[in-house]
C-alpha positions as CSV (number, residue, x, y, z in Angstrom):
1,M,0.0,0.0,0.0
2,T,1.2,3.5,-0.7
3,S,0.8,6.5,1.6
4,E,-2.0,7.8,-0.7
5,E,-4.0,4.6,-0.1
6,H,-3.6,5.0,3.7
7,S,-5.0,8.6,3.7
8,D,-8.6,7.2,3.5
9,L,-8.2,4.9,6.5
10,P,-9.5,6.3,9.8
11,L,-6.9,6.9,12.5
12,P,-7.6,6.5,16.3
13,G,-9.1,9.7,17.6
14,D,-10.4,10.9,14.2
15,E,-14.0,10.9,15.5
16,L,-12.9,13.8,17.9
17,L,-11.5,16.0,15.0
18,P,-13.8,18.2,13.0
19,H,-14.6,17.2,9.5
20,L,-12.7,19.4,7.0
21,A,-15.8,19.9,5.0
22,D,-17.5,21.5,8.0
23,L,-14.8,24.2,8.5
24,E,-15.0,27.7,7.0
25,P,-12.5,28.5,4.2
26,A,-9.5,30.5,5.3
27,G,-10.7,33.7,3.5
28,S,-14.1,33.7,5.0
29,T,-15.1,36.1,7.7
30,L,-17.6,35.8,10.5
31,P,-19.8,38.8,11.4
32,V,-18.3,40.9,14.1
33,E,-20.1,43.6,16.1
34,V,-18.1,46.8,16.3
35,A,-18.9,49.1,19.2
36,A,-19.8,52.6,18.2
37,E,-17.8,54.0,21.1
38,P,-14.8,52.5,22.9
39,A,-15.6,50.7,26.1
40,A,-15.5,52.9,29.2
41,R,-12.5,52.3,31.4
42,P,-13.3,51.1,34.9
43,S,-13.0,53.8,37.5
44,L,-9.9,53.7,39.7
45,A,-11.8,55.6,42.4
46,P,-12.0,52.5,44.7
47,L,-8.2,52.3,44.8
48,F,-7.7,55.9,46.0
49,D,-8.3,55.1,49.7
50,I,-5.8,52.1,49.8
51,P,-2.9,53.1,52.0
52,V,0.6,52.6,50.7
53,T,3.9,52.9,52.6
54,V,6.0,55.8,51.5
55,E,9.6,56.1,52.7
56,A,12.2,58.8,52.1
57,V,15.5,57.0,52.3
58,L,18.5,59.2,53.3
59,G,21.0,56.4,53.0
60,S,21.9,53.1,54.3
61,A,24.7,51.4,56.3
62,T,25.7,47.9,57.2
63,L,26.5,47.3,60.8
64,T,27.5,44.2,62.7
65,V,25.4,42.9,65.6
66,D,28.2,44.1,67.9
67,E,28.0,47.6,66.5
68,L,24.2,47.6,66.8
69,L,24.4,46.6,70.4
70,G,26.9,49.4,71.0
71,L,24.5,52.1,69.8
72,A,23.2,54.6,72.3
73,A,21.6,58.0,72.3
74,G,23.9,60.4,70.5
75,S,25.6,57.7,68.4
76,V,26.2,58.6,64.8
77,I,25.8,56.1,62.0
78,E,27.6,57.0,58.8
79,V,25.4,56.2,55.7
80,D,26.4,55.7,52.1
81,R,25.3,59.2,51.0
82,R,26.8,62.7,51.2
83,V,25.1,66.0,52.1
84,G,23.4,67.2,49.0
85,D,22.9,63.7,47.4
86,P,19.3,63.0,46.3
87,I,17.0,61.2,48.7
88,D,15.2,58.1,47.4
89,L,11.4,58.0,47.6
90,I,10.3,54.4,48.0
91,V,6.6,53.7,47.5
92,G,5.3,50.2,48.2
93,G,8.9,48.9,48.3
94,R,9.8,50.3,44.9
95,L,12.0,53.3,44.0
96,L,9.6,55.8,42.5
97,A,11.4,59.1,42.6
98,R,14.4,61.1,44.0
99,G,14.4,64.5,45.5
100,E,16.0,67.0,47.9
101,L,15.3,67.3,51.6
102,V,13.6,70.5,52.5
103,L,12.3,72.1,55.7
104,I,8.7,73.2,55.7
105,D,7.3,75.0,58.7
106,G,9.7,73.1,61.0
107,A,8.9,69.7,59.4
108,L,11.1,67.7,56.9
109,G,9.8,67.3,53.4
110,L,11.0,66.1,50.0
111,T,11.0,68.2,46.8
112,L,10.9,65.7,43.9
113,T,13.6,66.3,41.3
114,E,13.4,63.1,39.3
115,I,10.7,60.5,38.6
116,V,12.4,57.1,38.2
117,R,11.2,54.8,35.4
118,R,11.7,51.1,35.7
119,E,14.6,51.0,33.2
120,D,16.4,53.8,35.0
121,K,16.7,52.0,38.3
């Protein structure tokens, strides 16, 4: 028997496959409804009241346990930043922006100088 003679024989599982005669030709199209206006975006308003943690990071340092135990009131910890270096604004554990430390009515604040995109980090 040649391979052409075998093409008419049923194969196991053929009954599960659609019959080719029942399929639409490749160039045919099915009717599609097109919306007159784009679908409205869902409102983000329910998310506005969710609290997120915001941190202004002045710098960081690595200390041994012995050094930690030796800390007392008045101890100074040297961090990895210099005076005038930008402060990192961390939101939800991710770097969002950098800025400068400012004093506002006796309270510390942060003036944003740079918004950090994911690829900039």
